[in-house]
MARBATOR-432625 format. One record per atom (N, C-alpha, C): x, y, z; residue in one letter. Coordinates in steps of 0.02 Angstrom, whole numbers, plus 50000, padded with zeros to 5 digits. Example, Ala and Ser with C-alpha at 12.3 -4.5 7.8 and 13.67 -1.06 7.14 Angstrom:
REM residues 2
506604971650390A506154977550390A506604983550390A506424988850354S506844994750357S506455000250394S
REM end
This chain:
REM residues 606
495245533846121M494755529846159M494925522546156M494795519246212K494925512046215K494365508346178K494565503546135K494085499646097K493735494546143K493065494146138V492685489346179V492505483346135V492675477546157S492525471446118S491895467946146S491455465946100F490845462246121F490885454946101F491495452646087G491585445646067G491355440646120G491405442646184W491205438046237W490455436446236W490065440546200L489345439246195L489165433946144L489655432146102A489505427546047A489275420846072A489615418246124G489435411646150G488735411446179G488575415846228P487885415946255P487355417146202P487515421746153L487035423246101L486895417146058L487415413346042L487325407246003L486895402146040L487025401546106C486625396946147C485885398846146C485745405546152L485055407846151L484715406446085L485095407446030I484815406145963I484645398745955I485115394445978M484995387245972M484405385146016M484365387946077L483805386246121L483145388346090L483125394346061A482515396746029A482325392245970A482845389945934F482725385545876F482395379045898F482665375845951F482395369445973F481705370146005F481615375746042I480945377046070I480435377946015I480645381545962G480195382545905G479995376045873G480485371545865I480335365045835I479855361145879I479995361245945E479585357345991E478875359945994E478815366745996R478145369646000R477765368945935R478115368645880A477775367745815A477425361045812A477725356145845G477395349645848G477375346145781G477765348245732I477735345145666I478305340245656I478905342345674R479475338045664R479585333945727R479395327745725Y479475323445783Y479645316545758Y479905312545803E480075305645787E479465301345804E479135298745755Y478535294745766Y478725287545783Y478505285245841Q478705278645865Q478195273445845Q478405268945803L477955263645779L477955257845828L477395254645835S477335248845879S477575242545844S477865238045883H478025231445855H477395227345846H476845229545877L476215226045868L475865228845805L475615224345764T475285226345702T474595223145699T474175225945655W473515222945644W473595215845617W473155211545636L473175204845609L472945204845537L473235200745494P473005200445424P472265198445421P471925201345372V471215199945365V471095192545352V471545189345315D471435182245298D471645177545354D471885180445409N472065176245466N471445175045510N470925172345480S470305171245516S470415165845568S470025166445622A470105161745677A469945154645654A470375150045676E470255143045659E469635140545696E469315135645667K468735132745699K468955129045762K468615130445817D468805127345880D468765119845875D469265116645904V469245109345909V468725107545961V468305102645946E467795100445994E468145097046052E468075099946111E468365097046171E467815094746217E467945089346251D467475087246303D467505092246360D466915094046386A466885098746441A467235095846502A467645099846535E467975097646596E467645100446659E467165105146648C466815108246704C466065108046691C465675107246743V464955107646737V464695113146783V464285117546756V463985122946795V463255121046807V463075120446871L462385118846889L462015125246907L461415125946880Y461005131746899Y460295129346913Y459905133946940D459205132546960D458745137146920D458405134446870S457975138546827S457385141546865S457235138846924G456675141446963G456855147247008G457505148947011W457725154447055W457785160747014W457445165947035K457395172046997K458075175246980K458545175347027E459185178647016E459695174246980E459515167946968N460025163246945N460305164846876N459905168146834L460145169746767L460755174246770L460765179046817D461335183546824D461975179646841D461915175146890Y462505171146909Y462725166546853Y462255163146822K462425158346770K462775161846712K462505167546690N462805171046634N463495173946651N463555176646712A464195179546732A464735174246736A464575168546765I465065163146773I465245160146706I464745158946663S464885156046598S465315160746556S465195167346561F465605172046523F466335171546544F466455171246608V467145170746633V467475164246610V467115158646614L467395152246592L467555152346518L467115155246477R467265155746405R467885159946393R467945165346430S468535169746423S469175166046444S469115161646492M469695157846515M469835151746471M469405150746420C469455144846376C469385138346415C468915138346462I468755132346501I468125129246469I468175123546435P467575120346407P467115118046462P466475119646457H466025118046512H465325116646486H464965112646524D464255111446513D463855115346563D463245117346544I462785120846589I462175116346597I462025114646659V461485109946673V460985113046723V460345112546707D459815114846751D459685109446803D459975110446863A459925105246914A459205104346938A458795109646933A458105109146956A457705104246914A457855103646849N457475099346804N457855093146782N458515093646782E458915088046755E459315084346808E459355087146869G459755083946920G460495084846907G460895080446937I461615080846929I461835075746877I462245077646829P462465073046777P462985068146803P463215063746761D463745059046778D464385062846791D464615062946853L465185067146872L465845064246850L465865058046830T466505055146808T466745058446743T466295062046709R466485065446646R466855071946660R466855074446723Y467095081146737Y467655081246788Y468055086646784K468575087846835K468335092646888K467905097346867T467685102646913T466935103846906T466655106746958M465945108346959M465855115146992M465395119146965I465205125446997I464465125147013I464295126047076I463605126147098I463395133447102I462965135647057A462795142747049A462075144147071A461855141047125F461185142447151F461205141647227F460675143647261N460695144047334N460325138547371N459845135447340N459435130347375N459705123347359N460115120747404L460435114247393L459945108547399L459345109847425D458855104447432D458655101547365D458725105347310I458525102747245I458995097147221I459585096547253I460035090947236I460165086647298I459695086747345S459785083047408S459895075547397S459555072747348S459615065547337S460305063547309S460665068447283S461315066947252S461895070247290S461755073647345I462275077647376I462865073447401I462725067447425F463285063347449F463665060147392F463355059647334N463735057647274N464245063047257N464045069347266V464505074947254V465075074747305V464905073647368I465415073447421I465915067747407I465665061947389D466115056247374D466555057747313D466265061147263W466645062947203W467225067747221W467085072447266V467615077047288V468145073147327V467935068847370E468415064947411E468885060847366E468635058947307S469035054947260S469435059347212S469395065947218G469805070347177G469425075747140G468755075947144G468375081247112G468465088047146G468295093247111R468365100047138R467705103747128R467465106947182V466825110447179V466905117647203V466615122247165L466565129247185L465835130747201L465695132847262F465045135447281F465065142947266F464765145047210A464815151947188A464295156447221A463785153447250V463235157247282V463175154847354V463025159447399I462935157547469I462355152647475I462475146647500P461915141947507P461415144247560P460775143147547D460275144447598D460355139447656D460095141247713I460115136747771I459555131747763I459725126147735T459225120847722T459475114347755T459055109347753A459245102847782A459875100147748A459915100947683T460495098547646T461125102247667T461085108747675M461665112647696M461875110447766M461395109247810N461565107147878N461925100347879N461795096147829M462125089647827M462845090147805M463015095047763I463675094847732I464145100447755I463905105347794Y464325111247804Y464995109647838Y465055104647882P465725103347910P466225101047856P465985097747804K466435095447751K466695101247710K466355106947712L466565112947675L467065117047716L467265114547773G467745118047815G467415122747864G466745122647868I466405127247915I466395124047984I466685127548032Q466735125048100Q466115126748141Q465875132748130Y465315135248170Y464935140448128Y464295140448136G463895145448101G463275147348140G463175153848146E462525156148172E461985155148119E462225154848056F461775154147999F461245159647998F461485165548016S461085171548006S461475175647954S461135180547923Y461455184247869Y461685191047893Y462275192747869Y462605199047886Y462655203047821Y462435209347822K462375213047759K462855218947756K463075220147694E463455226147675E464075227447717E464455222247732A465065222947771A465655224947726A466125228947752P466735230247714P467155223947711P467625223747664L468005217547655L468735218947645L469135213747654S469865214247644S470125207647616S470675208147580F471005202247553F471535199747604F471545193347615K472035190247659K472625187347620K472545186647555T473075183847512T473095187947447T473595186347406N473625189147339N473185184947292N472555184447310L472085181047266L472075184247197L472095190847196L472185194847136L472855198447144L473175200447090P473845203347096P473855209347143P474305209047193G474415214647237G473885215947289G473435211147301T472865212547345T472975210647418T473495207147435K473585205147505K473575211147551K473155210847603D473055216147653D472695222347626D472445222047565M472065227647537M471355227647566M471145233347592E470485233947623E470025238447581E469385236747583F468865240747550F468335242447603F468435248247633N467985250347687N467385254347661N467415256247598S466855259947568S466855258447494S466285259647461G466235258847389G466095251747367G466315246747407V466225239747391V466015236147454V465545231747450S465365227647507S465205220547483S465185216047531C465075208947513C464345207447499C463905212447506G463185211047499G462945207447560G462705201247551S462515197047608S463035191647618S463135189747681S463575184147697S463315180747759S463475174247766M463275170647825M463785171747881M463555172547941V464005173147999V464245166148016V464905165048010L465185158348022L465925158848036L466215153248056R466935152348065R467145146148026R467775146048004V468035140247968V468605137148007V468765130847989T469285127148025T469975129248002T470475126848037D471165128548021D471395125447955D471045120447931R471255117347867R471035121547807R470705127047819C470485131447764C470985137147754C471055139247692T471425145347675T470915150647657T470885155947697V470405161347686V470735166547641V470405168247587H470675173147540H470365180047549H469725180347567I469385186747578I468975186047642I468965191447682A468565191447744A468305198547755A467805199147799T467575205947817T468125209247858T468215215847849C468725219347887C468405223347943C468055219747986D467755222648046D467865217848103D467535219048159E467665214848218E467445207648208E466985206348162K466745199548152K467235195148112K467605198148065Q468095194448025Q467785188147994Q467205189047963I466855183447932I467205181347868I467375175047860P467675172747796P467175173547738P467415176447683L466985177747625L467165173347565L467785170947563L467995166347510L468565162147537L468485155547535W469015151247561W469045144847520W469615141447527E469695134847496E469845129747551E469635123647539C469685118447590C469785111747556C470335108447569S470455101747542S469985096747575S469785091847537Y469355086547564Y469545080047528Y469875075447564G470125069447532G470625071247478G470525068747418E470955070247362E470725076447324E470145079147343G469865084747307G469865091147346G469425095747326K469425102347357K468745105747349K468565109647400F467995114247397F468265121347397F467965125647356V468055132847361V467365135747375V467315139747427V466655142247449V466655149847448V466155152547415N466065159747408N465485161947453N465635165847505N465135167947554N464975175347544N464785177247483N464605184147469N464185184347405N463945190347387D463505191147329D463865193947267D464525193747265L464895197547216L464945194247147L464865187747142M465045184347080M464565185547022M464025188947033K463585190646977K463745197446947K464225201146977E464375207946956E464925208146904E464855212346854K465375213046803K466035215546833K465985219746883G466585222446914G466965217346956G466675211346966S466985206247008S467195200046968S467285200846903R467465195046862R468135192046883R468585196246907G469225193546931G469145188746988G468645189947031I468515185447087I468265178747061I467815178847012V467565172646982V468145168746951V468555172246913C469135169146880C469615166146931C469775169946983A470245167547034A469965161747073A469315162047090A469005156647128A469035150147088A468885150647023Y468935144546982Y469665142146979Y470135146746972S470835144746964S471105141247026S470775142147084L470985138647145L470815131147142L470345129247099L470125122347097L470645117647067L471005119947017E471455115546979E472165115847008E472535110447001D473235110447024D473645115446984D473525115546918I473845120346873I473295123446830I473185129846837C472665133246798C472995138546754C472875138046689V473155142846641V472585145746599V472575152246589Y472065155346548Y472355161446512Y472065163246454P472335168846415P472175175646446P472645180346437V472545187246458V472795191846401V472705198346410M472905203146358M473555206746374M473665208146438N474285211346462N474415218146431N474065223246455F474245230046435F473995234946487F474315240746487S474105246446528S474025252446481S473425255246480L473265260946436L473085267046479L473305272846455F473105279146488F472845283846434F472185284746433F471855289446387F471825296346420F471945301546380I471805308346403I471255311046357I470645310946381D470075313546342D470105321146337D469815323746283D469815331046272D470525333746268D470965330246232F471665332246229F471985329446167F472275333746124P472265341046129P471575343846112P471435349646138A470795352946129A470885360346146A470415364646129P470465371646149P470525372246225P470975376546248I471095377346319I470605382446348I470285380846404P469825385746435P470195392146453P469855397746444E470145404146461E469995405946534E470365410846559G470205413546624G470605410546681G470345411746742M470675409746804M470265404446840M470605400546881H470285395846926H470575397046994H470155398147044D470385400347110D470915395747140D470785389247139V471255384547170V471915384347132V471875384247065I472475384147024I472885390447035I472555396147036Y472915402447045Y473235402847114Y472865400647164K473145400747232K473745396147239K473725390447204E474255385447210E474855387147166E474735390147106S475285391047059S475405398147038S474905402547046G474965409347022G474835410146947G474605404746914Y474485404746842Y473745405146826Y473585407746766N472915406746739N472875399646712N472285397746686I472185390746667I472655388746610I472725392946559E473135391146501E473865390146522E474135394746560N474835394146580N474945388546630N474435387046670F474495381146715F474555374846674F474135374046622Y474185368046580Y474875367546548Y475125373146521K475755372946484K476365372246530K476345375346587N476955375746628N476975371046688N476395368246707I476395363746765I476075357046749I475435357146727W475085350746718W475425346346665W475545349046605W475825344946552W476555342746567W476995347046592P477655344646612P477625339146665P477155339646712D477085334346762D476855327846729D476385328246683M476145322146649M476705319046607M477115323146575L477675320446537L478185317246583L478265320046642Q478735317046690Q478495310146712Q477835309446723F477565302746738F477715297946682F477635300346620S477765296046562S478485293646562S478955298146576K479655296246575K479835291646633K479585293146693E479775289246752E479445282346754E478835281846728H478455275646734H478325272246667H478565275246613G478475272146547G477775272646519G477365277146545L476675277746522L476655280146450L476185277546411K476075279846343K475365282646339K475305289046328Y474655292246327Y474335291746258Y473675290846259T473275291546198T472825297546208T472975302946173G472575309046178G471975308646132G471405310646156M470785310446117M470585317646099M470665319346036M470635326246012M469925328746002M469805334746024V469185338546010V469405345045975V469095346545917E469305352545879E469015358845908E468385358745931T468065364745956T467545362746008T467365367446050Y466835366146100Y466185369746082Y466095371446018N465445374146000N464925368546001N464295370446000D463765365346003D463415364445935D463775366045882N463505365645814N463415358445793N462805356445777V462675349745750V462355350045681V462235356045656A461895356845591A462375358245534A462985360845550G463455362645498G463325369645473G463765372545433P464415369545413P464895369245473P465375364645468F465835363445523F466495366745507F466575372745535T467155376845519T467775374545557T468345376445530A468985374245558A469165378445618A469535375445664E469825378945721E470465382345697E470535388845711Y471115392545685Y471655393845738Y471515392745801N472025393745853N472405387145860N472935386345820L473275379945814L473865379045862L474105384345892E474725383845930E474695378645985E474155378846025S474125374146081S474045366946057S473665365946002F473605359245974F474295356545953F474675360745917Q475325358645893Q475805357245952Q475775361446002Y476235360746059Y476085354346098Y475465353646121F475295347846162F475305341346121F474995341546061G474975335546021G475655333245997G476075338145978G476745336345955G477145332946009G477115335746071L477495332646126L477195325946146L476545325246142L476235318846158L476505313346112L476515314846046I476755309845998I477505308646007I477875314046018K478595313446025K478785308946084K478355308846135N478485304746194N478165297846190N478045295446130G477805288646121G477065287746122G476685293246124G475955292746125G475655292946056G474995293246055E474635293845992E474005297946003E473695300045950I473095304245954I472515300645920I471945300745954G471335297845926G470805303245918G470205301145900L469645305645885L469125305445941L468965311445966H468455311946019H467835315545993H467925319345938G467355322845909G467555329645882G467225331745829Y467315338645806Y467165343345864Y466605342045897N466445345445959N466285339946011N465975341946065H465855336946118H465135334546119H464835334246060M464145331846054M464155324346036M463885319846079P463875312746062P463495311545997P463675306245963L463375304545897L462695301345908L462195305545922C461515303145937C461025307345896C460545303945865L460035307245825L459445309445868L458955312645836E458385315545872E458005310345912E458005304145891S457625298945925S457955296645990S458575298646002F458935296246062F458665299546125F458595295746179D458315298346241D458875299246293D459035305546309Y459535307046360Y459255306546431Y458615305246437K458285304146502K458415309746552K458475315846527D458585321746569D459235321446609D459685316846591I460325316346626I460825321146594I460805321746528Y461265326146491Y460855331046449Y461175336546433N460845341746394N461195343046328N461425337646297Y461785338246233Y461295339446175Y461535343146124N461145343746063N461145337146025N460605335845990K460555329745949K460675331445876K460985326845840W461155328045770W460525327145727W460415331645680P459805331245639P459815325445589P460415322945573G460455317445525G461145314445524G461195308645492T461835305045487T462355309045449T462135312545395E462625316245354E462985321645394E462635324845440Q462965329945481Q463495326745527Q463345320845552M463845317145591M464465315845548M464345313445487V464895311745441V465315317945426V464995323545412Q465355329645396Q465795331945455Q465535331245515S465925333345574S466535329045584S466465322445575I467035318045583I467545319245527I467305320445466N467755322045411N468165328245427N467845333345455E468215339445472E468735338045526E468555334045575L469025332445629L469635328645602L469515323845557I470065320045528I470505324645485I470185329045446R470565333745405R471015338045450R470725340645502F471075344945549F471675341245581F471545335245605G472075331445637G472625329345590G472435327445529T472935325245479T473375330945458T473095336945453E473485342845434E474005344445488E473815343645551L474275345245606L474785339645618L474545333445614F474955327645632F474935322445576F475265323845520P475185319645461P475425312545470P475875311345518E476125304545527E475735300545579E475255303745611N474835300245660N474275296645624N474155290445642E473615286545611E472995287045656E472465290145632F471865291245673F471425285045668F471505280445714V471145274045710V470665272945769V470705277145821T470315276045882T469805281645891T469185279645908Y468665284445924Y468405283145994Y468385288546034V468085288346101V467485293046100V466885290446113P466285294846111P466275299646170P466075305846159P466015310646214P465555307946269P465785308646331S465415306246390S465245298746385S465625295146344N465535287946336N464835286146310N464535290646272I463865289546245I463915288646169I463705282846144L463715281546073L463075277746055L462655280746014S462035277545994S462185272045943S461695267645933N461765262345883N461865265345813N461495270845800E461555274145735E462255277145726E462525279945780G463195282745777G463725277445764G463645271745797R464125266245786R464075263645714R463465262845690E463375260445621E463675265345571E463595271845583M463875276945539M464635276345536M464955275545593I465685274745595I465895268545556I465555263045568N465735256745534N465685257345458N465155260745436E465025260945364E465425266345328E465525272145360R465815277845325R466555279145341R466805276145394F467495277545414F467865271045429F468045267345376P468395260945386P469075261845418P469365267945416Q470015269045448Q469955269045524Q469355270045550I469255269645623I469165262245641I469685259345668K469685252245683K469535250745756K469545255945798V469485254945870V468965259645899V468505257045939I468025261145976I468105259646050I468205264946089S468325264246161S467775267846199S467305263846225C466785266446269C466965264646341C466475264146384F466605262346454F466435254946463F466775251746509Y466715244546520Y466075242846559Y465885247346604Y465325245946648Y464725250246630Y464135247846644V463515251546631V463425256946683V463335263146661H463225268746706H462835274046669H462255275946695D461835280846662D461695278746590D461935282746541L461815281346470L462445278746436L462945276846474D463575274746444D463485268846398D463865268746344S463855263146297S464385258146320S464185253346360N464675248646387N464885243646334N465495241146341E465795236646292E466135230746328E466295225646289E466755220346309E467395221146267E467945218446292F468555218146252F468445212746198F468355214946136S468155210246085S468255213346016S468175209045965V468145211345895V467445209845870V467085214945846D466395213645825D466365210945754D465765209545731D465675206345666D465925210645608D465965217145617T466205221545564T466965222245564T467295219245613G468025219845619G468255225445664G467785229545690V467975234845736V468175231845803V468715234345831I468965231845895I468685236045951I468355232945998N468085236346057N468615236346112N468815242246133L469365243146181L469115247446239L468715244846283P468405249046335P468905251546387P468695256946421R469075259746477R468725257446541R469125255846592T468835252746652T468845257246714T469315261946718I469335266346776I469495273446752I469395278446796S469505285346776S469705289646835S470005295446819G470155300446869G470865300146894G471105305846921Y471775306046952Y471755302647020Y471205303247055E471115299947120E470565294747110E470745288447107I470235283447094I469855281747158I469215280447151T468785278847207T468915271647230T468675269747289P468745262747310P468425257847261P467855259747231Y467545255147182Y467985254547120Y468275260047097M468725259747040M469335255347056M469595255747117R470155251447136R469945244147135R469335242847157W469075236047154W469045233547081W468795237847037C468765236046966C469465234946938C469945239046958L470625238346935L470925231646953L470885229647017V471205223347037V470835217447008V470185218046997N469815212546965N470025211646892N470125217246857E470345216646787E471065214446781E471485216046831L472165213246831L472135205746839L471685203346882G471625196146892G471295192546833G470845195946798F470465192746744F470815193446676F470955199646655H471255200846590H471985203046594H472235204446653Y472885207546665Y472955213946624Y472485218546637I472495224946602I472335230646650I472565236546631N472345242846661N472145247346603N471545250046604S471305254446551S470995260546585S471365266046588H471235271646632H471155278046590H470645282046605F470585288446569F470515294246617F470805299846597I470765306046635I470605311746586I470475317646613H470365323646572H470825329146599H471085333446556P471445339246582P471015343446629P470365344146612D469935348446652D469655345146715D469895339146731D469725336246796D469945341046852D470485344646840V470755349246891V470325355546898V469825356246853L469365361946857L468675359946882L468555353546891D467885351046907D467865348746980D467445351947020D467405350247091D467205343047102D466775340247058D466565333347065D467145328447054D467675330747022R468255326347009R468855328347052R468745332347103G469275333747151G469635340347142G469355345047103A469705351247089A469875355147152A469435355047202Q469555358947262Q470135356347304Q470345350147290K470915347347326K471575349747297K471555352647237G472155355547208G472565350447168G472965353147121W473355348847077W473895345047116W474195348147166R474725344547203R474455338147233R473855338547261Y473555332547291Y473375327547236Y473045329747182L472845325147129L473445322047095L473965326047085K474585323447056K474875317947101K474885319147166D475155314247212D474745307747211D474085308347207Q473655302347203Q473775298447139Q473845302047084F473975298747020F474655295147021F475145298447050E475815295347053E475805289147097E475435289347152K475375283347194K475055277547155K474575279247113Q474235274147074Q474705270747025Q475075274746986V475525271746936V476115268346970V476325270747028T476855267447066T476615260647091T475985260347114W475705253947136W475695248947078W475505251247019L475515246746961L476215244246947L476705248646949D477405246546937D477605240946984D477405241547047K477615236747097K477225230147094K476575230547080N476145224747088N475915221447024N476115224246967A475935221246903A476555220546859A477035216446881P477655215646841P477505212946772P477865215546723G477765213346654G477185216546618G476805220846653L476225224146622L476485229146569L476245228546507R476515232546452R476155239246447R476545244646446N476265251246434N476175252146359N475555252846336L475405253246264L474945259146250L474925261146186T474425265946163T473785262146146T473265265946128A472625262746112A472685258146052A473035260446000K473115256145941K473485249745959K474015250345997Q474395244446017Q473975239746061Q473595242746107G473145238746148G472625235146107G472375238546055A471875235446012A472155229345975A472785229645954T473075223845921T473155218045970T473255219646034A473275214346085A472585211246094A472055215346090V471375212746095V471235207946037V471465209845976E471375205445918E471655198545932E472265198245957R472595191845969R472235187846023R472025191346075Y471655188146130Y470985185446106Y470635189446065D469965187646043D469975181346000D470495180245962R470525174445917R470805168245951R471135169046007L471505163546037L471065158446071L471235152146063S470945146746102S471515142746134S471405140246193V471925136746230V471695129646244V472105124746225Y471965117646238Y472505115046285Y472295112046340R472755109946392R472825102346395R473415100146409Q473535093046422Q473985092546484Q473675090646539V474055090046602V474495083846598V475125084546619Q475605079146619Q475865078046689Q476235072546698D476505071046764D476985076446788D477335079546741N477845084546760N477655091546738N476995092946729G476795099646710G476175099746666G476175104346618I475595105246575I475825107546506I475515104846454S475665106946385S475065110846359S475215116546326L474695120946300L474755121346224L474205120146189T474175121146117T473735127146105T474005132146070L473675138546060L473395138845989L472745138245983S472425138645918S472355145945898S472415147445833S472395154245805S472955158545832S473515155345850F474115159045871F474405162645809F474595169045817Y474875172745761Y475625173945772Y475805178345819D476515179645832D476695179345906D476195180445949E476305179946021E475635179346056E475665177046118A475065176646160A475285177446232A474815179646273W474955180546345W474465176446384W474715173246437L474285169046478L474475170046552L473995168546596M474115168746667M474105161546694M474575160146738L474635153546768L474575154046844L474125150146873R474095149446945R474315142246961R474855141746999L475145135247016L474975133647088L474475129247098N474235127647165N474605121847197N474955117847157T475325112047182T476005111847149T476535110747189G477205110147162G477525116947148G478105116747115T478475122747097T478675122447024T478825128246996L479035128646926L479725125346917L479795122146859N480435118946843N480615120346770N480435126346745G480625128246677G480035127946628G480165130446567M479655130246516M479975130446447M479595128446397E479795128746328E479265132446288E479495136446239G479025139946195G478865146946216G479205149546266G479065156346288G479465158146350G479255163446383S479585165646445S479065166746499S479295167246561I478825167446617I479065172546668I478585176246697T478725181346748T478295180046809T478595180046867N478215179346929N477845185846945N477185185546948V476785191446964V476765192347040V476565187047075C476565187047148C476415179947171C476735177947225D476615171347254D476595165947201D476025162547193N475985156947145N475655158947079N475665165447064L475365168047002L475925170346955L475875168046892Y476405169346843Y476115171846777Y476485176246743L476305178746677L476735175246625L476405172146576I476745168446524I476725172346459I477295173146426H477335176046359H477475170346311H476955168146276A477025162546229A477295165246163A477835162246138K478145164346075K478075159046022K477775153446040Q477645148045993Q476945145246006Q476645141845957P475965139445967P475905133546014P476455130546033V476445125246084V476925127246140V476665127346200V477045129446259V477005123846310V477575122046339T477585117046392T477865120046455T477505119246510I477715121746575I477875115746619I478475115646646F478705110046686F478655111846760F478415107046799T478375107946872T478705102146907T478825102946971K479085097547012K478755097847080K478725092247114E478415092147180E478855095747230E478535098847278E478915102547329E479245097647377E
REM end
């Protein structure tokens, strides 16, 4: 008999063994290369320096007799403080107009100009001599307004009010906004029907047949007027508009930003839902578990590789509704190890979302019939559940540092926050929602008195709504950040677009991250921990400006190792800088990376 040799099988068999070995390692999720950030926590003893007393360069006028004025005054003052613009706040109704020679800029944050009628031409003369005024609120049609409106660049006005019109950007007032339209989800509120002269630059207008200017700038003598013809400046979601409108006033305007892009995946890793979903099965032929493993997660990893995204997964151990204890361990570990291991291997990190999906709220908390969550009987049960979650996560991912907590459904009671502060000092970051909605625990980007860093999320979903897009471009203009969260089970929820299918949602998400790549140059893709260290640096920073003949010098108080700033150059062109590097964002908007506590930006006349 002829001898049969099976030696030719050795090569393919070896390849299969090696492939199985590497797949086993990857699925185990234990052996991975943990990527450390170059950003680190600031030293505890690096307390913020006491601010140098600066003379205010801006005066904000408000009317204490106007019911809505508190909203405008507070919103504008918050933005100016964030921009490190020293300013005075004056009640024009009781104090009149102060000595304007002390100021470079003025913001009029009320609607009835008749209360300053006796001084209005002093304001006009001050602008003609080089002063800068922002009308942040639509002026009422009064005798005083009728006297001055041509000087504001208004050519013609019916002086009737037009309500709830869609709007569009005519310029890159905010990064990437030129020709961007908002036909739904956002409106200008009220605006006056008017036309402006050719000497005006219109930045926002209604995108309908009327084409009413909503925000414009107009030179007058040596100075300038910026006029806001809408109701948006009192809204938290429109802070970028306030910031940009003020930045139009100065020849060179520089303010601090944070510069990061975050992508949170809530409920991930977590137990995978069982069963089938009609749309997923029709589109892929998979049940839910296999869809997550074979389509959704590979697609998300591909986004990470192509666009540099760094995911922060927010882990849930179980979906039981147990709030009384004992809090038993989850024993189905394979999916946690697989998804979590790959997340970390691809530059991401894992945070804490909850032992289960019950917000940290005691019996006294009122859900107002909006949610049907169980309430915790006491603080100790909350503590035990978080301890179990940390134990579980540390056992699976020993090199991951669990420093970030995201409350389920963005709901965190005062008692829950206090419990975290007191019992879990390793939790340095809390990420709620930025805007107030239902029972959400809204936050600011800040460091609180306990040292916990507040790192809110600003937009959500694979397909962002027009209002979310509005919030995105405003935060790019204000803080130069993107803070976005999604859920794996968005593809199962009809309210979040499940019926449109994953192919559609994937395409929408890819368009979003591609838009960011194109319109936010220099935006850093970071994890939650890395973003929190950027908030620390931003929160401590103060900026002192000294305008020079050939540019501007910046002294950065409480500078540690780096700082980020935004520059709008309204006059002249750049001619170099010292102390850092600079990136053109769009048109006359630049991103500055300060590497030294003193930065000088040189300009030249065009």
